[in-house]
C-alpha positions in Angstrom: 32.2 -12.9 74.3 30.3 -10.1 72.7 31.3 -6.5 72.6 29.1 -5.4 75.5 30.6 -8.0 77.8 34.1 -7.0 76.7 33.2 -3.4 77.4 31.9 -4.1 80.9 34.9 -6.3 81.7 37.3 -3.7 80.4 35.5 -0.9 82.4 35.8 -3.1 85.5 39.5 -3.8 85.0 40.1 0.0 84.3 38.1 0.9 87.4 40.1 -1.5 89.5 43.4 -0.2 88.1 42.3 3.4 88.7 41.3 2.6 92.3 44.6 0.8 92.9 46.5 3.8 91.4 44.6 6.2 93.7 45.2 4.0 96.7 48.9 3.9 96.0 49.0 7.6 95.3 47.3 8.5 98.6 49.5 6.1 100.5 52.6 7.6 99.1 51.3 11.1 99.6 50.5 10.3 103.3 54.1 9.0 103.7 55.5 12.1 102.0 53.3 14.4 104.2 54.4 12.5 107.4 58.1 12.8 106.3 57.6 16.6 105.7 55.9 17.0 109.1 58.7 15.1 110.8 61.3 17.3 109.0 59.4 20.5 110.0 59.3 19.3 113.6 63.1 18.6 113.5 63.7 22.0 112.0 61.6 23.6 114.7 63.5 21.8 117.4 66.8 22.9 115.8 65.6 26.5 115.7 64.5 26.2 119.4 67.9 24.9 120.3 69.6 27.7 118.4 67.3 30.3 120.1 68.1 28.8 123.5 71.8 29.6 122.8 71.1 33.4 122.8 68.5 33.3 125.6 69.4 34.2 129.2 69.9 31.3 131.6 70.2 32.2 135.3 71.8 30.0 137.9 72.9 30.6 141.5 76.3 32.3 141.7 79.1 30.7 143.7 81.1 33.9 143.4 82.7 35.4 146.5 82.4 39.1 147.3 82.4 41.5 150.2 80.2 44.4 149.0 78.2 44.7 145.7 77.5 48.1 144.2 75.0 48.4 141.4 76.2 50.0 138.2 73.4 52.1 136.6 70.9 52.9 139.4 70.7 56.2 141.1 71.0 56.0 144.1 73.3 53.1 143.9 72.1 49.8 145.5 74.8 48.5 147.9 74.6 45.1 149.5 77.1 43.6 151.9 77.9 39.8 152.0 77.4 39.8 155.7 73.9 41.2 155.5 71.3 38.6 156.8 69.0 39.0 153.8 71.7 38.3 151.1 71.5 34.8 149.8 74.9 33.9 148.3 77.7 31.4 148.5 78.0 32.6 152.1 74.4 32.1 153.2 71.7 29.6 152.0 68.8 30.8 154.1 67.4 34.0 155.5 66.8 33.9 159.3 63.0 34.2 159.5 63.3 35.9 162.9 65.3 38.9 161.5 63.1 42.0 161.7 64.0 44.1 158.8 62.1 45.8 156.0 64.9 45.4 153.5 64.4 43.0 150.6 66.0 39.6 150.0 68.9 39.7 147.5 69.5 36.4 145.7 72.9 36.5 144.0 72.7 34.8 140.5 74.7 34.7 137.3 73.7 34.5 133.7 75.5 31.7 131.8 74.3 33.0 128.4 74.3 36.3 126.5 72.6 39.2 128.1 69.0 40.0 127.0 68.3 43.5 125.7 64.9 43.5 127.6 64.3 41.7 130.8 61.3 41.6 133.2 60.9 39.4 136.3 57.9 38.5 138.3 57.7 36.4 141.4 54.3 34.8 141.8 52.9 37.5 139.5 54.5 40.4 141.4 57.2 42.4 139.7 60.7 42.0 141.2 64.0 43.7 140.2 67.3 42.4 139.0 70.5 44.4 139.6 73.8 44.3 137.9 76.9 45.4 139.7 80.4 44.6 140.8 82.3 43.8 144.0 83.7 46.9 145.4 87.1 45.2 146.1 87.7 42.9 143.1 85.5 44.6 140.5 84.1 41.1 139.6 80.7 41.3 137.9 77.6 40.1 139.8 73.8 40.1 139.4 71.2 39.8 142.1 67.4 39.4 142.2 65.7 41.5 144.9 62.2 40.6 146.2 60.3 41.6 149.4 60.6 39.2 152.2 57.5 37.9 154.0 58.3 35.6 157.1 54.9 33.9 156.6 56.0 32.7 153.2 59.4 31.4 154.3 60.3 28.2 152.6 57.3 28.1 150.3 57.7 27.4 146.6 57.5 30.4 144.3 57.6 30.7 140.5 59.9 33.3 139.0 58.9 34.3 135.5 61.6 35.8 133.3 60.3 37.6 130.2 63.0 38.7 127.8 64.0 39.8 124.3 67.3 38.6 122.9 69.7 40.6 120.7 68.5 38.6 117.7 65.0 39.8 118.4 63.6 36.6 119.8 61.1 37.1 122.6 60.6 34.4 125.2 59.6 33.5 128.7 61.4 31.2 131.1 60.0 29.9 134.4 62.1 29.2 137.5 61.2 27.5 140.8 62.6 29.0 144.0 61.7 28.9 147.7 61.0 32.1 149.6 64.0 33.1 151.7 66.0 30.1 150.7 68.9 30.0 148.2 67.5 27.9 145.4 66.8 28.5 141.7 65.9 25.8 139.2 64.7 26.5 135.6 61.6 24.5 135.0 60.3 25.8 131.6 62.2 25.1 129.4 64.3 22.7 131.3 67.8 23.4 132.7 70.4 24.6 130.2 
């Protein structure tokens, strides 16, 4: 073999080795990037789980009371357990025939730390949440008030809770409820 043939053969072998090295490098780099991406996704999931721990999570209250009195509002909001528009452990549905301009009060409890900022909307309309205690036992309660419309009785509604936690995290949770019926299910993110 002459020098030219050797040179061409050597260049071919070196080219093949360089290509094989590049292929192995890019394959390993792809694996490393995929592992980094999976690790980042796991970290993001862990952060989300941690953040859920300090986010509010509302459920229906099974607490018993006679009369609830709000704490901070002036004039004070007062609701009685026997009132026909109070949805609580005592009543699961508003009587749609009741003629009354007063709002529905859905008694709830927060199973997580309180948010420092809280805004609620029911199908895009602002609604209020009240904090108070039972006049007799001083047990703490919360209730969501919304206007009652007999035409919407039983229809599904979306309650959107926008909040900021004490750690500074801002979030939004969505709940499903039925107009005039005692139900509340968190749908986004799922139940706590």
